[in-house]
N, C-alpha and C positions, 0 to 999 in steps of 0.2 A: 504493500500500500504506500509506504514512504517512498519507495523507488518510483512508483507511478506518479506520485505527487511531484517529485523532483523533475521528472521528465516533462510533465505538463507545464511546470513553472519555467523550465528552460526553453520550451517551444514558443512562448509568447514573444511576439515581435515588439520592439520598442516603439516604432511608428508604422502606420500603414504606408504602403508603397505609393498611394495616391490620396488626394484629399487636401483640405486646407491646412491641417497640421503638418503634413509633409512639405507643402509649399513654404510654410513659415520656417520650418527647420532648414530647408535648402537655402532660403534667402538669408537667414541668420549666418549660416556657414560661409556663404559667399561674402557677406559684409564683414564679418569678423576676420575671415581669412585675408581679405583684401587689405584690411587695416594692419594686420600683422606684417604682410608683405611690404606695405608702405613704410612702416616703422623700421624694419630691417634694411630697407633700401636707403632711407635717409640717415640712419644712425651708423651704418657700417659700410655699405657699398659705395654710395655716392661720395662721401667725404674722403674716402681712401682710394677712389678711382678704380674700383673693382668692377669691371664690365663682364659679368659672368653669364653672358648670353641673354636672349630674349629682347623685347622692346625696352625693358628697363636698362639693360646693358648698352643698347644702342643709344638711348637717351644720354647716358653718361659720356659716350664717345662724342656725340654731337655737341654736348655742352662743353666738353674739353676743347673741341676744335674751334668753336665760335665764341669762347668766353672773352677773348680780347676785343673782337669787333661787335659782340652782342652780349654785354655783361649781364643783362637782365633776363637772359633766356632761361626759362624754368624747365627742368626735365618733365614736369607734369604736362606742360603744353606740348612737348615733343611726343610724349606717350599718347596723348589724345589725338594728335595729328596722324599718327600711325594706326592707332586702334580703331578709330571710327571708319576709315576706308576699308580696313580689313574685316570689320564686322559686317559691313555692307556686302563685301565679297563673299563672306560666309553665308549670309542670307541667300545670295544669288546662286552659289555653287554647292553649298552643303545642306541647304534646306532651312525652312523657317524655324523649326524647333531648335536647331543648333545655334542659329543666330540669336534667338531670344535668350538662351542660356548664357551666351557670351556677352550680351549687351550690358547686363548689370555690372559684371566684373570689369569690363573694358572702360566703363564710365567712372565707376566709383573708386577704382584703384588709383588713377591719377589724381582724383579729388583728395584722397587721403594723403597722397604724396605731397600735394600742395599744402594741406592743413598741418602736416607734421614737419615741414621743411626747417623750422627754427628750433626744433628740439635739440637739447645739448648732446654733443657727440661723446660717447663713453670711452673711445679709444682711437688713437692715431696709429696703432700698430697694424699694418696691413694683414699680417697672418691671423691675428686675433679677429680682425674685422671680417676676413674671408670665412672664418669658421663660424663665428656667431651670426654673421649676416646670412650665411648658408643655412644655419639652423632656423632662424626666424623666417626666411623666405620659404624654406621647405615646409615648415609648419603651416604657414599661410596658404601655400598652394595645395597642400594636402587637405586642409579644411575646405577650400574651394571645390576640390574634386569630390570630397565627401558630400558636398551640397549639390553634386551633379552639375557644376557650373564650370566656367572658364574665365580667365582674366584676359582672354583674347590674345592679341599680339602675334608672335611668331608661331604659336600653336595652331592658330587658324591657317596661317600661310603654309605650315607643314602639312596640314590635312588637305589643303587645296593642291599642293604639289603631289601628294600621295595619290589623289584622285586623278590627276592629269597624267602622271608618269608611271604609276603602278609600283613605285618604290615603297618599301615598308615605312610606316609612320615613324618608328624609332630612328631609322636612317635619315629621314628628312629632318627630324629635330636635331640630330647630331650635326648634320651639314649646316643648318642655320645657326645653331649656337656656336659651332666651331668657327663659322665665318665671323661672328661678332668677336670672339676671343682672338682670332687672327688679326682683325682690325685693331684690337686693343694693343697688340704687340707692335703694330706699325704707328698708331697714333700716340700711344703712351710709352710703353717699354716692354721688353720681353718679360721682365720681372713681374710687372702688373698683370700680364697675360697668365703667368704661372699662378699668381694668387687667384685670378679669376677661375682657373681650372679647379683649384682647391675649393672655392666657393660653390662651383657647379657640382662637384662630387658630393659635398656635404648636403647640398640642397636635395639631390637625388636620393640620398640615403634617408633623409628625414621624411621626404614624401612617401617613400616605401614604408617607413615605420608607421606613419599616420594612417595610411591606407590599409595596411595589414594588421596593425596593432602590436602590442607588446606580448600578447599571449601566444607563445610558441607552441605549435602543435606537432605531434608526431603521428606517423602512420606505421603500424606494425603488421607484418605478415608472419603467420604462424603455421608451420608445417609439422604435423604430428600424426601418430597412429591413434591418438585418443582425442579426436576432434570434438566429439559430442560432449564429453565431460568438461573439456576446456571451454567450449561454447557456453555451457550452463554456468560455469564458474564466473566467466566474464560478465554474462548477463545479470547474474544475481548479486555477486560480490562487488564487482566494479561498477555496475549500473551503466554500462556502455553497450551500445548496439554493435553489431558486427555484420560482415558480409562474407558469405561462403563462395569462394571462387573455384570453379572446376579447373583442375590442372592434370598434368601427366608427368610422371617421373622420367627424366632424361635418360637414365641408365636402365631402369627396369621396364619403362614403358607402361607402368601400372597407372590407372586412374586414381586420383586422390583429391582431397579437398584442402584448400588453403584458406585460412581465416584472415580477413583484413579488418583491423581494428584501428580506429582513430582515437587518440587520447591526448590529454593535455600534458604539458611538460612535467607537472607534479604527479602524474599518474603512471609514469613509465616504470618506476621501480616496483610499484604495487602490481602492475600488469605482469612483469617478469616473474615476480614472486609467485603470483597465482598460477601462471603457466607451469613453472617448475614444480609447484606442489602437486600438480596433476601428472605431469610428464617431465621428469628431469632431463630427458633426452630430446625434448622438442627443439626444433630449429626455429629461431626467432630472428627476424630481420626488422630493424627499426630505422626509419629515415625521417627527415624533416618534411613537413607539409607546409607550403608557403602560406596557404590560407584555406580555412575550412568554414563553409557557410552551411548552416542547418541546425537541427535540433541538438542542443547541448553545447554548441560552439558559438561562433560569431553570429550575432544578430544584426541584420542590416538595419542601421539607424535611419 
């Protein structure tokens, strides 16, 4: 009874996939994420000249190029001048729904950049700035993605290039961000470009963490001659579901069943103990699972 109650509790979703509550949640994620990106940009990347890809990096390069002849040029204005045409292109080439999701982030991010431009700068060390700026911008972008939105910019251009050329989306992003960093080496210095690479790497890792979460999950494959007792032990004592896979022995050619069980990091030791208590000779393979969605694991917010 307790096990069934626990399963029912885990199966409840945080928010429905559609409806007003979902729209409010998505909008809040995009707004908060855009604000965090703007803070990371103004406090770390812009004052230290770290152009780590994207329209924000491009705005740093343009501001550096024209600061002598146009000292009042704001990066926010540069970002708007690129984002608005790209969003229009997104509407025309990628569809109405994509354009709408990109519109909010494309407009509000430069606005936050403008509003936070005079905040005090915490460090003038470019290495620290690239790390902490990468963390802040990665966190912000991850939240925007969790809100099923976009901050526009080169992401839209990458998807347009993908549609036209057939290249993979990740390759298009690498080409565009790499072009910005290469220009940083020419406009500023090779050292600034290297700091930009550090910032871009940290940003990517933080986005991955925000999207996948901190709860590391494992998938276990169990091969044994005592599959049924092991199955019952896992179901009752560990309170985890399992899947029975049909397999065939490579040497003997005999048909056999392999159990696949997904568990949390803190359940791995108990799983191994339970399996060994039934069959000390069982063959157990445990590997990482990047993300698991479903009952008992990550609930889509």
